[in-house]
C-alpha positions as CSV (number, residue, x, y, z in Angstrom):
1,X,28.0,-53.4,71.9
2,X,30.6,-56.2,71.4
3,X,30.5,-59.1,69.3
4,X,30.4,-61.4,72.2
5,X,27.4,-59.6,73.6
6,X,25.7,-59.7,70.4
7,X,26.3,-63.6,70.2
8,X,24.8,-63.9,73.6
9,X,21.6,-61.9,72.6
10,X,21.3,-64.3,69.4
11,X,21.7,-67.5,71.6
12,X,19.2,-66.3,74.4
13,X,16.8,-65.0,72.0
14,X,16.6,-68.2,69.7
15,X,16.5,-70.4,73.0
16,X,13.6,-68.5,74.4
17,X,11.8,-69.1,70.7
18,X,12.6,-72.7,70.6
19,X,10.4,-73.0,73.6
20,X,7.9,-70.1,73.2
21,X,7.4,-69.8,69.4
22,X,3.8,-69.1,68.5
23,X,2.2,-72.0,66.6
24,X,1.0,-70.1,63.5
25,X,-0.2,-71.9,60.6
26,X,2.3,-70.5,58.1
27,X,4.9,-71.9,60.4
28,X,3.4,-75.4,60.8
29,X,5.0,-77.4,58.2
30,X,8.5,-76.3,59.3
31,X,8.0,-76.7,62.9
32,X,6.6,-80.0,62.9
33,X,8.2,-81.6,59.9
34,X,11.5,-79.9,60.1
35,X,11.5,-78.9,56.6
36,X,12.2,-75.5,54.9
37,X,9.2,-73.1,55.0
38,X,7.3,-72.6,52.0
39,X,7.9,-69.5,50.4
40,X,4.4,-69.3,49.0
41,X,2.9,-69.6,52.5
42,X,5.4,-67.1,54.2
43,X,4.4,-64.6,51.3
44,X,0.9,-65.0,51.7
45,X,1.0,-64.7,55.3
46,X,3.4,-61.6,55.3
47,X,1.0,-59.8,52.9
48,X,-2.0,-60.4,55.0
49,X,-0.3,-59.5,58.3
50,X,0.4,-55.8,56.7
51,X,-1.7,-53.5,59.0
52,X,-3.8,-56.5,60.3
53,X,-3.5,-58.5,63.6
54,X,-2.5,-62.4,63.6
55,X,-6.0,-63.4,65.0
56,X,-7.8,-61.7,62.3
57,X,-5.4,-63.1,59.4
58,X,-5.6,-66.6,60.7
59,X,-9.0,-67.6,59.2
60,X,-8.6,-65.7,55.9
61,X,-4.9,-67.4,55.3
62,X,-6.8,-70.8,56.0
63,X,-9.4,-70.1,53.6
64,X,-6.9,-68.9,50.6
65,X,-4.9,-72.0,51.1
66,X,-8.1,-74.1,50.8
67,X,-9.0,-72.3,47.7
68,X,-5.5,-71.7,46.2
69,X,-3.0,-74.3,47.8
70,X,0.0,-73.2,45.5
71,X,1.2,-69.9,43.7
72,X,0.1,-71.3,40.4
73,X,-3.5,-71.8,41.6
74,X,-3.8,-68.4,42.8
75,X,-2.1,-67.1,39.5
76,X,-5.1,-68.6,37.7
77,X,-7.6,-67.2,39.9
78,X,-10.5,-64.6,38.9
79,X,-9.9,-61.4,40.5
80,X,-13.6,-61.1,41.7
81,X,-13.4,-64.4,43.6
82,X,-10.0,-63.1,45.1
83,X,-11.6,-59.8,46.2
84,X,-14.6,-61.8,47.6
85,X,-12.4,-64.0,49.7
86,X,-10.5,-60.9,50.9
87,X,-13.8,-59.1,52.2
88,X,-13.2,-57.9,55.8
89,X,-9.2,-57.7,55.7
90,X,-9.2,-54.1,54.5
91,X,-6.4,-52.4,52.4
92,X,-7.9,-54.0,49.2
93,X,-4.9,-52.8,47.1
94,X,-3.1,-55.8,48.9
95,X,-5.7,-58.3,47.3
96,X,-5.1,-57.0,43.6
97,X,-1.4,-57.1,44.2
98,X,-1.6,-60.5,45.6
99,X,-3.1,-61.7,42.3
100,X,-0.6,-59.6,40.3
101,X,2.3,-61.0,42.3
102,X,1.2,-64.5,41.8
103,X,0.8,-64.1,38.1
104,X,4.3,-62.6,37.9
105,X,5.9,-65.4,39.9
106,X,4.5,-67.8,37.3
107,X,5.3,-65.9,34.2
108,X,8.7,-64.6,35.2
109,X,10.1,-67.1,37.6
110,X,8.5,-70.3,36.6
111,X,6.1,-70.5,39.7
112,X,9.0,-70.3,42.2
113,X,9.7,-67.2,44.3
114,X,13.2,-65.6,43.9
115,X,15.3,-66.0,47.0
116,X,17.0,-62.5,46.9
117,X,15.5,-59.3,48.3
118,X,16.5,-57.5,45.1
119,X,14.4,-59.7,43.0
120,X,11.6,-59.9,45.4
121,X,11.3,-56.2,45.4
122,X,10.5,-56.3,41.7
123,X,7.3,-58.2,42.5
124,X,3.9,-56.3,42.9
125,X,2.9,-55.6,46.4
126,X,6.3,-56.4,47.9
127,X,8.1,-53.8,49.7
128,X,11.3,-53.5,51.7
129,X,10.1,-55.3,54.9
130,X,8.1,-58.0,53.1
131,X,11.1,-58.7,50.8
132,X,13.4,-58.9,54.1
133,X,10.7,-61.0,56.0
134,X,10.5,-63.6,52.9
135,X,14.1,-63.8,52.4
136,X,14.8,-64.7,56.1
137,X,12.1,-66.6,56.8
138,X,11.7,-68.8,53.6
139,X,15.2,-69.0,52.2
140,X,17.2,-68.3,55.4
141,X,19.0,-65.1,54.0
142,X,20.4,-62.8,56.8
143,X,18.3,-59.7,56.4
144,X,16.7,-56.8,58.4
145,X,13.1,-56.6,57.8
146,X,11.6,-54.1,60.5
147,X,8.0,-54.0,61.6
148,X,6.3,-52.4,64.3
149,X,7.2,-55.3,66.8
150,X,10.8,-55.3,65.9
151,X,11.3,-51.5,65.9
152,X,9.9,-51.4,69.4
153,X,12.1,-54.3,70.8
154,X,15.4,-52.7,69.3
155,X,14.5,-49.3,70.3
156,X,14.3,-50.6,73.8
157,X,17.1,-52.7,73.8
158,X,19.4,-50.0,72.6
159,X,17.2,-47.2,74.3
160,X,16.9,-45.4,70.8
161,X,15.1,-42.0,71.8
162,X,15.2,-40.8,68.1
163,X,11.6,-40.2,66.7
164,X,10.2,-41.6,63.4
165,X,11.1,-41.5,60.7
166,X,14.6,-41.4,61.4
167,X,14.3,-44.3,64.0
168,X,13.7,-46.9,61.1
169,X,17.3,-46.2,59.7
170,X,18.9,-46.4,63.2
171,X,17.2,-49.8,64.0
172,X,18.0,-51.3,60.8
173,X,21.7,-50.4,61.4
174,X,21.6,-52.2,64.5
175,X,19.7,-55.0,63.0
176,X,22.4,-55.4,60.5
177,X,24.8,-56.5,63.2
178,X,22.5,-58.6,65.3
179,X,20.9,-60.8,62.8
180,X,22.9,-64.2,62.8
181,X,24.0,-65.9,59.7
182,X,22.7,-69.2,61.4
183,X,18.8,-69.3,61.7
184,X,18.0,-65.9,60.5
185,X,14.5,-66.6,59.8
186,X,13.9,-67.9,63.2
187,X,15.6,-64.9,64.8
188,X,13.3,-62.5,62.7
189,X,10.3,-64.5,63.9
190,X,11.7,-64.5,67.5
191,X,11.9,-60.8,67.5
192,X,8.3,-60.6,66.0
193,X,7.0,-62.8,68.8
194,X,9.0,-61.0,71.7
195,X,7.4,-57.8,70.8
196,X,3.9,-59.3,70.0
197,X,3.8,-61.3,73.6
198,X,6.5,-59.8,75.9
199,X,7.9,-56.3,74.7
200,X,4.2,-55.0,74.1
201,X,3.5,-51.1,73.6
202,X,2.0,-50.8,77.2
203,X,3.0,-52.7,80.4
204,X,6.0,-54.6,78.8
205,X,6.5,-57.9,80.7
206,X,10.3,-57.4,81.1
207,X,10.5,-60.2,83.8
208,X,9.8,-62.7,81.2
209,X,11.9,-61.4,78.4
210,X,15.3,-63.2,77.6
211,X,16.8,-59.9,77.0
212,X,16.0,-58.1,80.3
213,X,19.5,-58.0,81.5
214,X,20.9,-56.5,78.3
215,X,18.0,-54.0,77.8
216,X,19.0,-50.5,78.3
217,X,15.7,-49.1,78.5
218,X,14.8,-51.6,81.0
219,X,17.9,-50.7,83.0
220,X,16.9,-46.9,82.6
221,X,13.3,-47.7,83.8
222,X,11.9,-46.1,80.6
223,X,10.9,-48.9,78.4
224,X,7.3,-48.2,78.1
225,X,8.2,-44.5,76.9
226,X,9.9,-46.1,73.8
227,X,10.1,-45.9,71.0
228,X,9.0,-42.1,70.6
229,X,5.8,-41.6,68.8
230,X,5.2,-39.3,66.0
231,X,2.3,-37.0,66.6
232,X,-0.9,-38.1,65.1
233,X,-2.5,-35.8,62.6
234,X,-6.3,-35.5,63.1
235,X,-8.3,-37.5,60.4
236,X,-10.7,-35.4,58.3
237,X,-14.3,-36.3,57.8
238,X,-15.6,-36.9,54.4
239,X,-19.2,-37.0,53.4
240,X,-20.9,-38.7,50.6
241,X,-24.5,-40.0,49.4
242,X,-24.9,-43.7,48.4
243,X,-28.1,-44.8,46.3
244,X,-30.0,-47.8,47.3
245,X,-31.8,-48.4,43.9
246,X,-34.5,-51.1,43.8
247,X,-35.9,-52.3,40.5
248,X,-39.3,-54.0,39.9
249,X,-37.7,-57.5,40.7
250,X,-36.5,-56.4,44.0
251,X,-33.0,-56.3,42.7
252,X,-30.3,-53.8,44.3
253,X,-28.1,-51.9,41.7
254,X,-24.3,-52.3,42.3
255,X,-21.2,-51.1,40.3
256,X,-17.5,-51.9,40.3
257,X,-15.3,-49.4,41.6
258,X,-12.2,-48.4,39.3
259,X,-9.4,-51.0,39.8
260,X,-7.1,-48.2,40.8
261,X,-7.7,-46.1,44.2
262,X,-9.4,-46.9,47.3
263,X,-11.3,-50.0,47.5
264,X,-10.1,-50.6,43.9
265,X,-12.2,-53.4,41.8
266,X,-14.7,-53.9,44.8
267,X,-18.5,-53.7,44.1
268,X,-20.5,-51.0,45.8
269,X,-24.0,-49.4,45.6
270,X,-23.6,-46.2,43.3
271,X,-22.6,-43.0,45.3
272,X,-21.5,-39.6,44.8
273,X,-17.9,-38.5,45.5
274,X,-16.6,-38.4,49.1
275,X,-15.7,-34.9,50.1
276,X,-15.3,-32.6,53.2
277,X,-18.3,-30.5,52.5
278,X,-21.8,-31.8,52.8
279,X,-24.0,-32.3,49.9
280,X,-27.2,-30.9,49.2
281,X,-30.3,-33.0,48.1
282,X,-30.1,-31.2,44.7
283,X,-26.4,-31.9,44.4
284,X,-26.6,-35.5,45.3
285,X,-29.6,-36.4,43.1
286,X,-27.7,-35.0,40.3
287,X,-25.2,-38.0,40.9
288,X,-28.0,-40.5,41.0
289,X,-27.3,-43.5,38.9
290,X,-31.0,-43.5,37.7
291,X,-34.2,-41.6,38.1
292,X,-36.2,-42.1,41.0
293,X,-38.2,-40.6,43.8
294,X,-35.1,-40.6,46.3
295,X,-35.8,-40.8,49.9
296,X,-33.0,-40.0,52.6
297,X,-33.0,-42.6,55.5
298,X,-32.5,-41.2,59.0
299,X,-29.1,-40.8,60.6
300,X,-25.9,-42.1,58.4
301,X,-23.4,-44.9,57.9
302,X,-20.1,-44.2,59.7
303,X,-16.8,-45.8,58.6
304,X,-13.2,-45.0,59.1
305,X,-10.6,-45.5,56.6
306,X,-6.5,-45.1,57.4
307,X,-6.6,-41.6,56.6
308,X,-10.3,-40.2,57.0
309,X,-13.6,-40.9,58.6
310,X,-16.4,-41.4,56.3
311,X,-20.2,-40.4,56.9
312,X,-22.6,-41.6,54.3
313,X,-26.3,-40.7,53.8
314,X,-28.2,-43.2,52.3
315,X,-31.0,-42.4,49.6
316,X,-33.5,-45.1,48.7
317,X,-35.4,-45.2,45.4
318,X,-37.5,-47.5,43.2
319,X,-37.3,-47.7,39.5
320,X,-38.6,-49.5,36.5
321,X,-35.8,-48.1,34.4
322,X,-33.4,-50.3,32.8
323,X,-29.8,-49.5,33.2
324,X,-26.4,-50.9,33.0
325,X,-24.9,-52.4,36.0
326,X,-25.4,-55.4,38.2
327,X,-28.8,-56.0,40.0
328,X,-28.4,-58.3,42.8
329,X,-31.3,-59.6,45.2
330,X,-30.7,-58.5,48.6
331,X,-30.1,-62.1,50.0
332,X,-27.4,-62.5,47.3
333,X,-25.4,-59.5,48.0
334,X,-23.0,-61.6,49.8
335,X,-22.1,-63.2,46.4
336,X,-20.4,-59.9,45.6
337,X,-17.2,-58.8,46.8
338,X,-18.7,-55.9,49.0
339,X,-16.3,-53.7,51.2
340,X,-17.1,-53.5,54.9
341,X,-18.5,-49.9,54.4
342,X,-21.1,-51.2,51.8
343,X,-22.2,-54.1,54.1
344,X,-22.8,-51.4,56.7
345,X,-25.1,-49.7,54.3
346,X,-26.9,-52.7,53.7
347,X,-27.7,-53.4,57.2
348,X,-28.5,-49.7,57.7
349,X,-31.1,-49.9,54.9
350,X,-32.5,-53.4,56.5
351,X,-32.8,-51.7,59.8
352,X,-34.9,-48.8,58.8
353,X,-36.7,-50.8,55.9
354,X,-37.5,-53.9,57.4
């Protein structure tokens, strides 16, 4: 593709974006007031948008800004409160890294985000895509961040049949010659919006696309088949037993998960390990947090994580035994940073013991 063709692509996409850009809260200041994007708001939105839809993120983003309007405010926050605010967004390592990153920005960069990709990459929770997106959107640095929407748009534009993971490098190569020096942040966001609203995975609306005339996949009639998808690996199913322990005051026993690993730092009802082999009653009760007459509730709690399905059997038991841990009244469970799977456990118990 010639330099003139690339310039026409840049011009047509930016013209389309000026009219059709989504009105998103992390873009609002720049679009309404004409000023530069706030790096803190760009960073916060990009971290939240990892593996999560825009519609889901917006209310969380709004609440985070209300609680911590500046990076220095977030850096001073308590981890429990951050995790509590993050409940429901999933991928909780993002929340822990969010706090670590805010503290690093304050401690190492005087509360100002660095504007270079190599410096951004040094911060916790910021990978290649996020560093590129922040550099382009917040600091107008020509960069080549590639998310799912951008990958799909470029794969169709150039009719790239290469399957992943090699496709990513090829898309980045094309992006490096396509992103303009002028308005690179708007160009990147325009690609995101194009992929989200027009160049969708199924039934792309090619007639509304500013690049339709130049799209090689559209010309060949196979846009919907691109990009090629890697074969999905079947998800294993893991089994566990969770213990709903009730003390003489009606409190529910909670414990904190280790900071590292799945659901790190979150609160939970104590449970066995989660494994692919079923637990016998004898095995499970040997892992109980306290002595009690444990009763298994009917059915189970199902939840799906990124790499596996989970089935939890709930054992309930009453005790007068004192033990370390946090005892919470059932109506105060919402005060704790419980992941979605543990909220399902609470609903399961209330369904069967009402």
